[in-house]
N, C-alpha and C positions, 0 to 999 in steps of 0.2 A: 564819403560814400565807402561803406564797405559792401563787396558785390561778393556773394559765396557762388560756386559753381560746382556742381557735381561733375567730376573729370572721370569717374569709375569706368565709364565706355569709352571716352577718349584714351584711355590707357592701356587698352586691350591690344594684345599683340596681332592678332589676326583681325584687322579692321575692315570692315565693309561699311554700307552707306551710312547708316545712323551712327555709328563709330567715327566715321572721316568728319561727318557733319559737326559733332562734338569736338573733335580734335581742330579742325581748321577754324572753327569759331572762337575757341579759347587762343590760337595763336593771332589772329585778326584783332580780338580785344586787346591783345598785349601791344600791339602796334598803334592802334586808332585812340587809345585812353590813356592819355597822361595823368587825368584828374583823381580818378577813383582807386581805391586799394581793393586787391582781390584776393580771396583766398579760396585753392581749388580743394575740394574734398575728394578723397579716394581711398580705396580698400587696401593698396599695396603703392609703394613707393612709386613716384612719377619718373619716367625714363625718357631718353630720345629728345624729341622736339618739343615734349612738355616739360623736361628738366631744364632744357636751355631754348628759350623763347626768342632768343635773337639769331640763331643760325637757320638756315633752311635745308642744309645737307646733314641727315643725322649720322651719317658715318664720320663727319667732324666731332661730334658730341663725345663728349668723354663721361661715361655714365658713373660718375662719383656721387654717392648720396651722402649729403651733409644737411645737419639740423643745426638751427639757432638754438639761443639760452631758452626760449619760450616752447620747443619742441616742433616747430614747423619745420618742415623741408624747406632747403634753400633753393631758390631758383632765379636762374638768370632771366631778364625781361628787359626790353628796351629802355623802360622807364622805372625799374626798379619797385614795382608796385604790384608784384606777384610772389605769394608762397603758397605752400602746400600743408594739409594737414591730414595725417594718414589715422583713418579711424577703422580700427581692427574690428572685426566681427567673427565670431566662431562659427557661423553656420553659412551653409552653401547658398542658402537663399535670404531675400529680404534685407539686404545692406541699406537700400536707402531707405525703407519703411523702419528698421530697427536703428542701425549705426547711426546713420546720418540724423535721424530724429533724436538721438540721445545728445547728439552735439548741440542740434538747435536748442534743447531744452536749457544749456549752460552756457553756449557762445552763440547767440542770434545775430547773423549778419543784417545789414539794412535791406538788402534784397537777396534772392536767392533764384538761380537758375538751373532747371533741369531740364536735359534735353530728351526727355522720353516720358512715357505714360505713368513712370513711379513716382510718386509724391510723399514726401516725408509726412508723417502725422503730426509732427511739430515743425513750425516753418515760420519765417517772417509774415508779415501783411503783404508786403510786394513779393510775389512769387510767379515767376514766370516757367510754363512748361511748353513742350513741343510734343504735339502729337504727330506722327509721320503720316500714319495711315490707320484704318480701322477693319482691315481686311479679315480679321479673325472674326468679325461679325456678319461681314457679307458673304463669305464662304468659308464656314469652319472647317471644311473636309480637306482643304490646302493645308492645314496647320497640324502638327504633330501634338499629341497629348502626353505631357509627362507628368507623373504622379509628383507632389511635392512633399518632400520630408525625409528622412534619414534612410539610406541606403536598404535598411531591413525591411522587407516586404509587410509584414504584420505592422510595424509601425506608422508605416505610410496609410494604411486601411484604418487604422485607428484616429491618425489626424483628420483623414477625410472624413470618417463619421462624425467627428465633434464640428468641424467645418460647416457640414451639411446641417447638424443640429442647430447651430448658433445663427446661421444665415436662412434657417427655415427653409432649408432643401433647396436654395436659390444656387448655391455654389459648393464646389467640390475642391479639394486641395489638389488642384492640377494646373498646368501650366496656361489653359485655356480659361478657365475660370478666373484665373488670377490676373489675365489680361483683360477680362471683362470687367472685374470689379476695380483694379485700379485705374483704369481708364475713366470709368464713371466718377470715381472718386476724385480725381486728378481734374477733371474739367469741371466738375462742382466747386473743388476748394481752391483752385489756383486764380490769382487775381487777374492773371493774361495768359492767352493761350495762343501759340503759333502754330500753323499747319503749312506745310510745304508746297501745296498746289491748289487752286481754286476746286479741282476735282475732290482732293482729301475735306475742305472745307465744307462742301455742299453734303457729302457722306456724313460727316460729323453733325453736321445742323438736322440731317434726316433722322439719325439714330438716338441724338441726345437733346435735350433741351439746355442750349447755352443761351446765357445772358448777352444781348445785343450788344455788339462793341467790345466784346470780351475775345472774339476768336479772329486774328488777324493771318493773312497768307504772306510769307515771304519764302520766295524761291529759294531752292538750295544752289550751291555755286561748284566749281570745279577749281583744283591747282593748276594755274596757268603758267607758273613756272616749268611744271613738269609734264603737262599734257600738251603737246604742240606736233607740228610737222616735223620728221626727223628727215633731212636730207641726205645723211651720211649713209650709204648704202653698204659700206664696208662693215660699220660698227653694227647696222642691223642684221646684217648676214651674220656676224660674229655671235650676237646674242641668241638669234634663232638657233643656230647650229649648236651652241653651248647646250640649249635646252632640249634638243633632238626635234626641232620642230621644222617640218617641211613645208615649203610653200608649193601651190597655192592652199591657202587654207581659210575656212570660215569661222569667225571668232564669238565667243561669248564669255562673259566674267561676270561672277556672282555666284551665290551659292547653288548647289547642285541639289535642287530640290522640288516638290510638287507645286509649289506657289510659283516658282519661277519656269513652269512648264518643260522641264528638262527632258521628260519621256518622250513628251509630242515632238520637240525638236529632233530628237535622235530618231524616232519614227519618219519625219517629214525629211530629214538627212538621207534614210535608206530609200525612200521614193526617189528623191533626186538621184541616188547614185545609181538606181535600177535603169533610170532612162538614159544614162550613159553618156549625156551631155557632157560632163567635165569630171576631173580627177581631184577636186578639193577634199581636203582634209578637214576635220572639224574638230576644233581646239575649244574644250569647255575648261576654264579656269575657276576654281572655286572650292570652299569646302563642302564636304558632303554633309546635307542635312536629310530633313523628313521626305522621303520618296527617293532618295539617292538609289537603294537597292534595286528598286525599280527600273530605274536608268541603266544601272551595270547589266540588268538580266536582259534587256533591250538590246544593248550593244553586242552580246553574245548572241541573242536570239536572231539578230539581223546578221550576224557575221561581220561585224564591224571593228573588231578587237583591235586591227591593224589600221584602222582609218580614223577612229577616233581617240582623240589624244586628251587624256585628264592628267594633268600633272599637280592638280591639288591648288591650294593657296599659295601665291608667288609674291614674293616682296614688290611693293609698289613702284620702285624704281624701274623694274623691267617693264611693267605692264604698258607703257608708251609705245614701246618698241613692239609689242604683240598687236596693238591697234595700227600701227604704222605698215606692218608685215601682212594686214588682212586684206583679203579681196572684198570681205564683207563683214560689219560687225551687226549680230543679232540680238534682239531682245523680244523673247518669247513670251513674257510673263503673263500670267491670268490677272494679276493686280498688282498693281505699284502706287505709291504714294506720291513719286516723283521719277525716278531713274536716273542718279548720277551718271552711270556708265554713257547715257547718250549724250550728255555735255562732252565727255572727254573723248567719246569718237568723232565728233563735230568738230573738236580741237585739233584733233591729229589728222583729219581730212580721210576719214574712213567712212566708205558708203554703209547707211545705216538701213536696215528693214528691221520692222518692229510689228507687235500687237498692237491693233486698233481699238485698246480698251483701256481703261482707268485713266491715270493722268499722261499716259504716253504720247497722245495727239497733242494735248496741251504744252507738253515740254517740247516735243521734237516738231511740231506743225509741219511745214513743207522740207524739212530736212530729213525725211524717212519716207521710205516706200510700207505701205501697211498690208498686213494680214488678219486674217480671222484665226485667234490662237487657239480655238476649239477644234478646228479641223487641221490635222495634220498634212492633208494634200493643198490646202491654202497656203499654208507655211513653204511647202516645197515649190509650189507654182511661183511665189515670190521670190525665192532663192535663186530659181531656175531665171525667171524674167529679168532680174536684177542683174545677174552675173552674164547674160547674152546682150545686154543693152549697154554699151560703153556710154553712150551721150546721157542715158538716164543716171549712170553712177556719177557722171560728172556733174550733172544738174544737182542731184542731192548732196555732194560733196560741197559745191558752190553756196547752195542755199544753207548747210551747216554752218560754214564759216561765219555767214552772217547772224544766224540765228545765236550762235555762241557768244556772240559780243553782247548780248544783254545778260550775262550771267558771270558771278565771281563770287569768291567767299568774301571778298572786300565789302560787296554792295549789300550780301547777306548777313556780315556782322554790323555794319552801320544801321539796318534797319531793325536789327535786333537790339542793338544797344539802345537805338531811340525809345522802343518799347520798355526796354528794361529801366531806363533811367527817368522817363516820364513820371511826373508826380500823380 
């Protein structure tokens, strides 16, 4: 059997939750499946841990791009059953709908796995997709709206005009409407759909008509080799010093954006500092996204420029040290389909406080102390309470070690493969 996989998201340099999901499932498939052949479709040559699926340390991988006589990129894999096909596409948007669809016209695999809402217009009968969440339907104000089309403003307006005509005014040529249309289309046309939490399953079933038995929950995992307790205090201090990070600090990782509630976290931190209970810094790691400007403004407005550290996106091999060095990990998101950082924090033995919304309580259960993310005061109260109660922190850490045993990318991949391979 030939299985095609959309590897375009897994191949991105700055990976976050959905990209890491795609990356780790590909690597686990390579370990678990000896029988079937795999083609990884991508818009650019694969590198690092996708180029060499046999090694765990990307620093040991030589990024030499080679092609075989048929034009496939040569990959190293444990069972020599993986190769890649680079599908060039001249436009910034619609690689999956366009470039991958063209490939499906001429060279269709037996099954196709796409780890997102974007489904090719042409595809094999057996097509599996993953819908991580539908937050854009629940609260569209949390998402930025970008017009789709060439950079020339007038062209974008023309494209939007024609899209509205052809869709009878239902959709425009913008990122939010594209999410709405592509998700609805993918849920209707895919043979099977995975989502990552019971919460997301209920949301999808509420907003869409999904055929019974088509939608399956498969929880995310985490990298067990990387995320663990670090007992080498000297190495931990060395890494933090190199980054200019002072302890003690409260830690957040993820995009700095409205959906993640970054501004409310900064306001809550300001409230906590005004109480003069402790001298913790706030470390916010991640790329800037929609709502970042407001977060930066609030940092200046509350005179916290010296207290809030924003280093941007960091290599993943550094991140476990940041969890291990933190007094608290906080996830203040208004909406999460899953929340992989929760698992990472549990595995590193870091105390978790988190929003009591969406999928977060389902994932963390009794391994987190919860707050209402709609109120900065609630977030501040939670931070202060947990920081001032060592016995509570120890209880949450212990519960986290037990809870995280139920998750792993190997388990996620096994359940996903079972769905992909079933007749």
